[in-house]
N, C-alpha and C positions, 0 to 999 in steps of 0.2 A: 716443401720449402727448400730452396737451394742451400747447399752446405755453405756456411760462412768460410771466409778465407783468413789465413794467418798472414802476417806481414811478409811480403815477398818483393824483391826488386823487379822493375820492369823487365820483361823477358820476351824473347822471340817466341813465336808459336812452336810447339813441340815438333820433333822430327816425325813422330807417329802417334796417332791417337785413335783408339778403336773401342767399340762397344760390342759385347757378345751377349746373346740371349740364349739361355738354356732351353733347348727344345722340349725338355721334360717338365720343368717346373715354371718356366717363364722368368726365372730370376736372371738378373743381369750381372755381367762382369766387365771389367775394363782393363786396358793396358795403355799406358802412356810412356813413350820413350822421349825423354826431353832432348837428349843428344847422344851421339856416339863418340867414342875415342877408340881408334884402331878397329872400328867396326863392332864394338862391344859396349854394352851398358849394364848397369848394376842397380838392383832395387828389389825390395821384398814384395811379398804378396800378402795383403790383409783380407780378412773376412769379417764383415760386421753388417748388421741391418742398417740400411740407410746410406751405405757407401755410394758415392757419386763419382762421375767422371771428373768433375771440377776438383773434388778432393784428391783424387789420384793424380791429376795434373800438378797440383801444388806439391804433393809429396815427391813426384818425379823431379820437379825443379829443385827441391831440397836435396835430393840425392846427387844431382849435378854439383851442388855446392859442397856437400860432404866429401865427394871424391876429390874436388879441386883443393879443398882445405888440407887434405892429407898428402898433397903432392910434395914429394921430396926428390929433387933431381939426383940425389946420391943413392936413393933406395932402389931395390929391385922391383918393388911394387910400383907399377905405372897406373895412375888413376884411369878408371873407365868412365863412360858417360853415365848419365842418370836416368832411371826409369822407375816405374812402380806399377803394380797390379792390384786390383781390388775386386771383391765379389760382394754384392749386396745380398747377404744371407746371414742369419744368426748361426754362429759356429756350433751352438748347442742343439740346433735343429737336427732331428734324426736323419734328415736327407742331406745334411751339409757335406758329408764326405763324398757322396756320389756327385754332388754338384761340383765339388773341388776337382774330382777326377775328370769330369766332362770339360770343365774349364781348361785344365791342363792339356787335355787332348786337343782342344781347339787352338791352344797357344803353342802347341808342340813345335811348329816350324820356327816360331820366333825364339823360343827357348833354345832350340837346337842351334840356331844360327847366330843370335846376337844378344838375347836377354838372359843374363845370369840373375837368379832369384833365390829367395829363401823365405823363412818365416817372417811374419809381421803380426800385427794385432789380430788376435783371434785364432791364430794357428801356431803349431809347434813345428820345429824342424823335422822331428820324427814323422809327423803326419804328412808334411809336405813331401818328404823323401819317399814315403810309402805310396802316396798318391801319384807322384811323378813316375815311379817305377811301373805302377799300374797303367799309367797313360802312355807307356812306351818310351820314356826318356831314359837315357843313360845316367844322367845326373842333372840336378837343377842348375849347375854352373858349368855345363859342358861347353858352352859357347866360348869360354875363356881358355879352354885347353890348347887350342892352336897357338896361343900367345906365350905359352910356357916353354922354358928352355928344356925341361925334362918332365914331360907330362906324368910318367909313371912315378917318379920320385915325388912330384908335387902332390899327386893324389894320395900317395902313402902318408905324406906329412899331414894332410888334412884328415885322413881317416884316423891316424894316430891321435891327433888333437881332439877329435870328436869322441874318442874312446876314454879320454881322461876325465876323472871325477875328482872334485875337491870337496871333502866333507859332505858327500852325498849329492852334490849338484854337478852337472856336466860343465866342463870348461867352456864350451860354446855358449852356455846359458849364463856364464859369469862375467865374461870379458866386457860386455856392454855395461853392466852395473859397475864394474871396476872403473870404466871410463867416466861414467856419470859421477861417481864418488870423487875421482881425482879432479874433475871439473869443479866440484863444490869445494874441495880442499884448497885448490889453487885460488879460488875467489876469496875464501876465508883468509888465507895467508896474505893475499894482496891487501886486505882490509885490516890486517893485524888482529884477527879474531882467533882465539885459541879454540880448536875443535872440541876440547873437553868442556867448553862453556857454551856450546852450540846445541840446540835441539832441532829435530827434523821431523816433518810429517810427510808421509809417502802415500800417494793415491795409486793403488794397484800393487798387488803382491805377486804378479806373474813373473815372467822371465826377467824383465828389466827392473821392475820395482823390487822384487825379492832380492836380486843380486845387489842392487843399490843399497837397500836397507842393511844387508850383511856387511858390505864394505864400509859404509859410514859408521855403523855400530862398532866395527873392529878398529876404526880410526879414532874412536873416542867420542863421537857424537852420541847424543841420547835420542833414540827414536821414540817419540812420544805419541805418535798416531800413525796408523796404517788404515787404508780403506780398501774394501773389496766390494763385490756386488751385493753383499748382505748389509753393508753399512761400515761405519768407522769403529775401530778398536783403539782406545786411548788409555794412556797411563802417564800422568805428569812426571812420575818417577822413572819412567822408561819401560818399554816393552821388552820381553824376551824374544828377540828377533829369531834366533835359531829355533825356538820352540814353535813359533808361528810358521816358519818355513817348513818344518817337519809336518805340521798339521794342515797344510794347504793341499788342495786337489790340483788336477792338471790345468784348471782355469784360474788358479791363484786364489780360490775361495778357502778361507780358514775355517776349520772345524771349531766351533765355539766351545766345545768341551775342553779344548786345550788352554783356555784363558785362565789366568791366575786370579786370585781374589781381588787384587787391586786394579785389574783391567776393567774398563767400562765399555759397554756397547752404546754407540751414539748413532745419530742419523747418518745416511750415506754421504751427505755433503759437509759433515762436521770437520773433516780434515782441512777444509779451506780456512777455517778460523782458528786452527790450532795455535796455541801459544808456543811458537817455534820461530827460530831464526831462518830456517831453510824449509822451503816447500818443494816437494818433488812430485809433479804430476807425471805419473808413469803408466797411465792406463789408456785413456782415450783422447782423441782430438777434440778441440773446442770445449775444454773443461772450464776454462776461465773466460768469462765474458763481462760486458759492462754491467750486467745486473748483479754479479756476485763478487767482482774484484774488490769492492770496498770492504769485504769481510776479511780479506787477507791481512794478517799482521806480520808476516815474515818479511825479512829484509832481502832475501834472495829467493828466486824461483828458478829451479834447474829443470829444464824441459827434457825429461827422460822419454816422454811420449813424443810422437810427431804432432806438431801444430796444436798443442794444448791451450795456448794463450792467444786469444783473438787480437787483431791489430788495434782496435779501439780500446780494448781493455789494457793492452800493454802501454798505450800512451798515457792512460790514467794512472797506471801503476808507476810508470817512470816519473810522472809529475809529482808523485808523493814519496819518491825516494826508494822505490822497490826496484832492484836490479833483476832483469830477466836474462838468464844465461840460455842462449837459443839452442833449439833442437839440432840444428845443422852442425853444431859443435858438440854439444853435450852427449848426444846419443850416437855419435858417429863411430865409436870404437868397435862395435860388433861387425859392421861392414868392413872396416879397415882390417880387423883381425883375420877375416877370411882371406884377404888378399896378401897380408903380411905372411901368412902361413903358406898359401899356394905359391906365391912368387919366391919364397925362400928367405925373407928378411928374418923370420923366426922359424924354429922347428927343425933346423938342420941338425945332423947328428953331432957335429962338433960344438954347436952353440947350446944344445939341449943337455949335454952331459955335465952334471955337477957332482962334486965329490960327496959321497954319502947319501945321494938322493936317487930314488927310483926314476926311471925314464919319464913316467907320467908326472911325478912331482917336479922334475926338472923342467919339463915342457910347460907346466902350469906356471912355475916361477918365472920362466923366461917370458911367457905371454903377458903376465901381469906387469912385470918390470917394463917391458917394451910399451905396453898400453899406458902405464903411468907416465913414462918419459914423454911419449908422443902427445898425450892429452894435456899434460902440464905445460909443455911448450906451446901447443896450439892455443889453449885458453889464455896463457900469458900474452901471446901475440894479439889475441882478440881484445883483451882488456887494455893493453897498451895502445892499440889503435883507437879504441873508444875514447881513452883519455886524450890522445893526441888530437883527434878530430872533434872532440866535444859531443859525442853521439852515444848511441846505445850499443851494447855488445852485439846485438843482432845486425845493426847497420854496419858495424865494424867487420863482422864475419862476412857479410855480403860483399863489402869492399875488398877484403882479402881474396875472396873467391874470384871476384871480377878481375883482380890483378893477375891471378894465376891462370885463368882459363885461356887467354890468348897464347900464353907460352905453351900450355899443354896442346892446344890445337896446332900451333905452328910446328911443334916438335914431333907430334905423333899423328896428326890428321884425324879426320872423322871416320874414314873407312879403312878397312884392313888392306894392307899392301897385297897386290897379286902374288900368288905363289910363284916361286922361282922354278922354271922348267928343269 
């Protein structure tokens, strides 16, 4: 059955769309480049059983919008075009890593020349980096290096940032969740809701879901439910998020031995109907459809995953007063953080130095502060546009992106300028 699609504005055909077939297993992989800016595009690589070209094309369009929404003419970071890769394979399959390496070998000319990529659903950045090296690539973002003012300094900044850990979790695995949490907090503030009186349920405790749960809990929200591949863990009085994060494996699955006496194990879809003000689907696409949307009791849905709410379901949710904060805004901080760091908006020596703090702690503080400022401003713009236009936050985000794309194209062009002799 074809993959369903999430709400997207009318779009021109992508710049490039291709399908790869693994000569060993017969599994298929995909690459879609929605558009280029200065000859380069950005978007992660996902691996999941059932991944389709249509799904990857929708994600690539979403990346174009994420890049445009973070356009700031005063910043060093210049948005890139949007792209996405996908492999139809279960990441837990023993053959998955070899499939990943062969896919990257096949995509090597594109990655070397114009596709900057990293982890997405089913993969970790460490795994992508290891496979990329085995496939003969210098870096999974090497295509952007010619656009940097000082490549060596930029690569040192990124390496330093990836070496930072905060309470046992890498900075790169936290900034996305920081952005999701700030999106939720901005929406709560706009509605006059005290975070201390808000409960949240999170589907997925991997990179994005785990970091989101941490930041929301530390902001005062009560995390009452989390879901992983084994089912839902719930406690109306609040879960011990840090204990669950410590007890999860590389795929975000929690060891049930770590549960407290008051924690309950429920069916895998019980997170949908949790008694919570905020719902955070942070695991898979197409999680909320017309058949299950009526179970949702939350007032806000923050799309930490890509395309988790289907278009028809969103229309029904909107009609009954549920606000969907869209993925192109909510989960955009991870991608932006890479470029803020590489282009030098954050992570420079003078900006990272704080009195009494280690270099790593100062770098983390700066990254979180920049992320919070950027996401609060962006979500505020989206909510204001939605109010002004009498529409949904998703439609407002698309409208903002549509306003910015012509300026980006006119200023920077699709293709890289020829090298000066």
